[in-house]
N, C-alpha and C positions, 0 to 999 in steps of 0.2 A: 751374572751381573755383579758389578762392584758398586757398592754404596758410595755415592758421591755428595759432598756438601755443597750446596749452591751458594756462592758468595753474596753476602748482604750489601745492599746499596745504602749510602748515607741519605737520610731523609731530607737533608738540607741541599746538598750538592750532587747527589745521585752517584757519587763516586762508589765504586765496589771495594773501597779499602775501609768500608766501615766494620770496626772490630769491637765496639761498645754499644750496648743498647740501653734504652731508658731504664733505669732501675725501678720506676714506678709502675708502668703498664707491661715492660718487658715485650713491646709489640714492635718497636721502631729502633733502627740502628743509626750510628753516627760514626763518623771517621775522626772527630775530635771533640773535646769539650766545648770549644768555641762554637762550632756548628751546632751543637746540642743547645746551648744558651741562645743563639741566635734563631733557631727554629722553635723556640718555646712558645712564642706568641701565636704561632700556627697550630702547634701540637697540643696545646693545652686543652682545647675544646674537645678532643677525642681521648685524652689520657686520663685513665683512672687506675687505682691501684689494682694490682692483680689480685682477684678474688681467691679465697681459699676454696676448698672443696665442698662448699655449702651447696645445697640444693638450688637449681636455678631460680625457683620461686622466691627464695629468701636473699637473692643477691641484688643489691640495689642497681639502679642504672648509673651511667658515668655521671650524669647530672647530679645524682644524689650524693655520690662518693665525693664530688667536688664542691658541693655546697653544704649549707648547714641543715641539720635535721629538723629545725624549727626557726621561727622568725621572731617571736616574742622574747623579750629579755625579762626574766623573773626578777622580781625585787622582793625585799623583806624589810621590815622596820627595825631600826636599831634601838637602843635603850632610850633615845630621845624622840623616837617616833618618826625619825627621818628615813625615807625610803632609800635603801641601797641595793646595789646589784647583789643577788643571791648566787654567788659563784658555786656553792655546794650543789644547788639544784640545777645549774647549768652542766656542771661536771656529771651529775647523775643521769641527765637526759642524754649527754653524749655517749657515756658508757653504756647505757641501755640500747641506744641506736647501733653501736658498734656490735654488742652481743647479738641483737636481733639479726642483723644482716652478716654476721661472722666476718666482719671486716678486720684485716691484718695487714700489716706491712710484710713485704716480701721477706720470707725468712732466710733466703740466700744473702740478702743484704743487711738484715735486721735480725740476728739470731735471738732466740728466746732469752728473756731476763734471768739472770742468776747471779748471785753474788760472785764476785771475782775470786778465783783461787788465791790470787796474791793482789794486795791493795794497789791500786794505780799509782804510778809515781807522781808525787805531789810537791809543790814548792809553796812556801809560806813566808814571803819577803817582808811582810809586816803583819801584826797580830790582826785577826779577822779577814785576811786576805788568803785565799787558796788558789793557786794555778795548777791546772792538770793539763800538761802538754799531751797531744795526740790522743785526746780521749775519744773523739769520733773516728771511725774508720772512714776512708777515702769515700766510699759509697754512701755512708751516713752523711758526710759533709756535702756531697754533690746533691743529695735529695733535699737538704735544708737550704742550700743556696738557690736551687730552682724555686722553691717555694718563696724564698725572700725576694726574688726577682719577680715573682708572679705578683706579690703584694705591692711592689714598686709601680707596677702598671695599674693595678685596680684600686689601691687605697689613695685617699686624698692625703697627699704629703704635705708636711708642715716645714716651712722654712723661715719662721717667724724671727727668732732669735739666734738660730744656728746657722753656720755657713754650710752645714751638711742637710741632707734630707732625712726626715724622721716619719716613719709610719708605725702608728700604734694599732696593733691588731685589735679588732673589736671583741667584746666579750662572746661573740659567736663567730669563732673562726671557721675555716673550711674543715671538713672532716680529715682531710689529708694532713693539714697543719696540726690538728688536735692529736692525731695518731703519732706524729713525729714527737710532739712536745711530751706526750705521755710516755712513750718509749724512752726519751732521754731522761726524765725525771724518775721514772722507775728504776733505771740504771744508776743514777745518781744516789738514790735511796738504797739500793742493794749494796752499793759501795760505801755506805755511810757517810756520804759527803753532803746531803741535805736531809731534812726531815719532812719537808712537804714540797708541793708544787706552787710556785709563784702564781699569782693571780692576774698578771698583766705581762704582755709580750710586746716589746718595742724593738723596731728594727732601725738601726743607723746606718746610712749609706754615706760612705766617705769616698770623695775622689782623691787621687793620690796627693795632691797638695793642700787638702783641706784638713783642718784639725779640729779639735774639741777643746773648748775653753775650760779652764780649771773651775771646778764646782764641786759642791757636795749634793747629792740627790736630795730633793725636798722630802723629808719623812712624813709629811701630810699627804703626800701623792704617792709615793713609792715606799713600800714597806721595807722592814730590816733586810729581809733576805734578797739579794740582787745576784742573779746568775748570768754571767755574760758568755756567749758563744761567738768565737772568731771564725768568720768565713772569708774566702776569697784571697786574702793577702795578709802579710804581717805588718805589725806596727809596734812601736814602743810607747806604752802608756806610762805617764809620770804621777807618782803620788807625792803630795806635799803636805807636811805637817807644820803649820806656821807657828804653832806654840812651842814645838820643840825644834824648830828651825831644821827640819830634816826633809830630804827628798829622796825617793827611791824609784828607780827605773824598772819596768817590768816588760818583757818580750811577750807579746801576744801573737802567736803563730796560728795559721788556719787549723782547724780541728781541736783547738785547745778551748778549755773552759775555765772561766774565772769566777770565783764565788766570793761575794763581799758580805760581811756581817759585822755587827758590833763597831769595834774601834775603826776599822777600815772604812766603815760606812760614814761615821759621824765626826771622826777627829782628823780624817785625811781628805783632801781634795784631790781630785784626779782630771787629767787632761791629756791631749795629744797635741804635740807641736804641728803647726801647719806646713810640713815639709814633705816633699816628694821622696826624700831619702832620710831614713833614720839611722841614728848611731846609738848603740848601746854602749855607753861610755865605760863601764865597768870592765868590758871585755875588748871593746874597740870593734865590735861587729857591725857591719853595714847592713842596714835592712832597706831593701828597695821594694 
């Protein structure tokens, strides 16, 4: 007898040309990324992170791995007696739940964290702004994009003063989203790019001809450290310093990370022109 490999069918169109599988559960296959994204609304109910070799009794159900481990939002009093969200307690509970059930991201797609042997290639176009191109692998990028698309269908989206859709992840994200965030920020810390994990996650959804009006993020709402992750397609973000009459263009490509602190947060406004085609004027590069 010769060993034969049975061809896998695409879960969306049933084609036998499926050569990629869901990086999360590793159980279903697709012939293209487009079909994977289009099938997500059906697949999400049965998709859970591939468990490690933990005993069956300690492995959570798919519903557990896709939901939050608790429902109450712990609070604590600040120095003025005002009740505020206790992010440290939330983090402790999530970490405890992950350890209890031995939940891990698939190591084939998310290698164990270790300090990079060579520092990632970074760009610092203005003081306080760091751009790290190609920081995510393609599989990491695709996992983040699927979670972002999931939030787009589940979260209450805001379009009050923005031409684009905004979803602010609650302080009780899904376990999968928490694992992705923790993995990313552990990497960023190991590479000495950040010192801590931000306390809020906001997803901005832009159509090709939508932009972002020039603004400086409100420091009363958003703390000093801002980490941006580019998914899906490229764009040109412009930074303007009205005091110094300066303008800087920054190319943000999929899989890249943008880190804002200090001067880049408070002295420069940033925005995206509402164009379906962007031009990086310094090089003449056309971004579609």
